[in-house]
C-alpha positions, 0 to 999 in steps of 0.5 A: 548715908541715910538714903532718901529715895521713894520709899515712905516718902513717895508713899506718903506723898501719894497717900496725901495727894489721894487724901486731898482729891477725896476732900475737894471730890466730895466738897464738890459734889456735896455743893453739886448735889445741893444746888441741884436740889434748890433748883427742884424746890422752885414753885411751877408758877415762878419757874414759869415766870423764868423762861420767856414766853414763846413768841406766837405769829397769828395773823401776820403776813409774811412781810410782817414777819419779815419786818419783824426779823429784820427789826429785831436784827435777825436777818441783814437787809440784803437778807431781807431784800432777798426774802422779800423778792423770793415771795414776790412782794 
């Protein structure tokens, strides 16, 4: 009888799996390295354009801030009313 078991066939399969894991892992590493390299090459003025400008609230009353938050949908009507009562407005 031929007696195929875990002899060379099993070792060959393991080597083949290890080979493909290394090839695919190397490809993923290469792509990630190239993508990270391109992100650092964005000029500063374009990088600033990609980030939203911070919103500053100056000379606003607490009621104005509450109205703005309610209009943006950050708080519900119940929360708006409760905060307005807490502020005594």
